[in-house]
C-alpha positions as CSV (number, residue, x, y, z in Angstrom):
1,M,-24.7,14.6,1.5
2,L,-26.8,11.8,0.2
3,L,-29.5,12.4,2.7
4,S,-29.8,16.1,1.8
5,F,-29.9,15.2,-1.9
6,V,-32.8,12.8,-1.2
7,I,-34.7,15.4,0.8
8,V,-34.3,17.9,-2.0
9,V,-35.7,15.5,-4.5
10,V,-38.6,14.5,-2.3
11,V,-39.5,18.2,-1.8
12,V,-39.4,18.8,-5.5
13,V,-41.6,15.8,-6.1
14,V,-44.2,17.0,-3.5
15,V,-44.2,20.5,-5.1
16,V,-44.7,19.1,-8.6
17,V,-47.6,16.9,-7.3
18,V,-49.3,19.8,-5.5
19,V,-48.9,22.1,-8.6
20,V,-50.4,19.3,-10.8
21,V,-53.3,18.8,-8.5
22,V,-54.1,22.4,-7.8
23,V,-53.3,24.2,-11.0
24,V,-54.2,21.6,-13.6
25,E,-57.0,20.0,-11.5
26,A,-55.9,16.7,-12.9
27,S,-57.6,13.4,-12.2
28,Y,-56.2,10.9,-9.7
29,I,-54.7,8.8,-12.5
30,V,-52.4,11.7,-13.6
31,V,-51.4,12.3,-10.0
32,A,-50.6,8.6,-9.5
33,V,-48.5,8.5,-12.7
34,V,-46.6,11.6,-11.7
35,V,-45.9,10.1,-8.2
36,V,-44.8,6.8,-9.6
37,V,-42.4,8.5,-12.1
38,A,-41.0,10.7,-9.3
39,V,-40.4,7.7,-7.0
40,V,-38.7,5.8,-9.8
41,V,-36.5,8.8,-10.5
42,V,-35.6,9.2,-6.9
43,V,-34.7,5.5,-6.5
44,V,-32.6,5.5,-9.6
45,V,-30.7,8.6,-8.6
46,V,-30.1,7.2,-5.1
47,V,-28.8,3.9,-6.5
48,V,-26.4,5.7,-8.9
49,V,-25.1,8.0,-6.2
50,V,-24.5,5.1,-3.8
51,V,-22.7,3.1,-6.6
52,V,-20.5,6.0,-7.4
53,V,-19.6,6.6,-3.8
54,V,-18.7,2.9,-3.2
55,V,-16.6,2.8,-6.4
56,V,-14.7,6.0,-5.4
57,V,-14.1,4.7,-1.9
58,V,-12.8,1.3,-3.2
59,V,-10.5,3.0,-5.7
60,V,-9.1,5.3,-3.0
61,V,-8.5,2.5,-0.6
62,L,-6.7,0.4,-3.3
63,V,-4.6,3.3,-4.4
64,V,-3.6,4.1,-0.8
65,F,-2.8,0.5,-0.1
66,F,-0.7,0.1,-3.3
67,C,1.2,3.3,-2.5
68,I,1.9,2.3,1.1
69,S,3.1,-1.2,0.1
70,R,5.3,0.2,-2.7
71,S,6.8,3.1,-0.7
72,S,7.6,1.0,2.4
73,S,9.7,-1.5,0.6
74,S,11.5,1.1,-1.5
75,S,12.2,3.3,1.5
76,C,13.5,0.3,3.4
77,S,16.1,-0.5,0.7
78,S,17.1,3.1,0.1
79,S,17.6,3.8,3.8
80,S,19.8,0.8,4.2
81,S,21.9,1.6,1.2
82,S,22.4,5.2,2.3
83,S,23.4,4.2,5.8
84,S,25.9,1.6,4.5
85,S,27.5,4.2,2.3
86,S,27.7,6.6,5.2
87,N,29.4,3.9,7.3
88,S,32.0,3.2,4.6
89,R,32.7,7.0,4.3
90,S,33.2,7.3,8.1
91,S,35.6,4.3,8.2
92,R,37.6,5.8,5.3
93,S,37.8,9.2,7.1
94,S,38.9,7.5,10.3
95,R,41.7,5.7,8.4
96,I,42.8,9.0,6.8
97,V,42.9,10.7,10.3
98,A,44.9,7.7,11.7
99,A,47.4,7.9,8.8
100,A,47.8,11.7,9.3
101,A,48.3,11.2,13.0
102,L,51.1,8.6,12.4
103,E,53.0,11.1,10.2
104,V,53.0,13.8,12.9
105,M,54.0,11.5,15.8
106,P,57.6,11.0,17.0
107,E,59.3,7.8,16.0
108,E,59.2,6.1,19.5
109,T,55.5,6.2,19.8
110,K,54.8,5.2,16.2
111,N,55.2,1.5,16.8
112,S,52.8,1.4,19.8
113,S,50.3,3.6,18.1
114,T,50.5,1.5,14.9
115,E,49.4,-1.5,16.9
116,T,46.6,0.5,18.5
117,A,45.5,1.8,15.1
118,A,45.5,-1.7,13.7
119,T,43.4,-3.0,16.6
120,T,41.0,0.0,16.2
121,N,40.8,-0.6,12.5
122,N,40.0,-4.3,13.0
123,S,37.3,-3.6,15.5
124,S,35.7,-1.0,13.2
125,N,35.8,-3.5,10.4
126,N,34.1,-6.1,12.6
127,T,31.5,-3.5,13.5
128,I,30.9,-2.6,9.8
129,T,30.7,-6.3,8.9
130,T,28.2,-6.9,11.7
131,T,26.2,-3.9,10.6
132,M,26.3,-4.9,6.9
133,T,25.2,-8.5,7.8
134,A,22.2,-7.1,9.8
135,K,21.3,-4.8,6.9
136,T,21.6,-7.6,4.4
137,T,19.3,-9.7,6.5
138,A,16.8,-6.8,6.7
139,I,16.9,-6.3,2.9
140,A,16.5,-10.1,2.3
141,S,13.5,-10.1,4.6
142,V,11.9,-7.2,2.7
143,V,12.6,-9.0,-0.6
144,A,11.1,-12.2,0.9
145,I,7.7,-10.5,1.7
146,P,6.5,-10.4,-2.0
147,Q,7.8,-13.9,-2.5
148,K,5.8,-15.2,0.4
149,Q,2.7,-13.4,-0.9
150,Q,3.2,-15.0,-4.3
151,Q,3.7,-18.4,-2.7
152,R,0.4,-17.9,-0.7
153,R,-1.4,-17.0,-3.9
154,Q,-0.1,-20.0,-5.7
155,E,-1.1,-22.3,-2.8
156,Q,-4.6,-20.7,-2.8
157,Q,-4.9,-21.3,-6.5
158,Q,-3.9,-24.9,-6.1
159,R,-6.4,-25.4,-3.3
160,R,-9.2,-24.0,-5.5
161,R,-8.2,-26.2,-8.4
162,R,-8.2,-29.3,-6.2
163,H,-11.6,-28.3,-4.7
164,K,-13.0,-27.7,-8.2
165,A,-11.6,-31.0,-9.4
166,A,-13.1,-32.8,-6.4
167,T,-16.6,-31.2,-6.7
168,T,-17.0,-31.5,-10.5
169,T,-17.9,-34.8,-12.0
170,P,-15.9,-35.9,-14.9
171,P,-17.6,-36.4,-18.2
172,P,-18.6,-39.9,-19.1
173,S,-16.0,-41.8,-21.0
174,V,-16.8,-42.8,-24.5
175,S,-16.1,-46.5,-25.1
């Protein structure tokens, strides 16, 4: 795009120079002035276009990076909270099913099935506890990422201050 724009401007400058030389029969000084003005215009336009393109690219990269960093942390926490709520719903429904099954069973098998249900319930609670611990650890690590970034920034600022303090000479003391 930039190259085609430069080619068009150069062609226009050449046509203007030819028209000035042929039609007006101007002297060499007029032609030289027209060429210099045209070259300056081309250089200014190219510099402006390059600056605009660089600024647009930098802004797009920053926006994309900001969106990715924000969306990844929020999606991590929302997915973990939705899965923990689905786990609690499934454990509640399994307890309801177990209670309904106990009501339908004959009296002899109720005692043995109550023990089985209690064991199953304990194992599912252990599974839920383990799952929740893993999710809590994952959420804590996601929260720790911005804290680590902030700690790195503070360390860099301290290093800069120390370096600046070491390289600058203190003002002479007034006695």
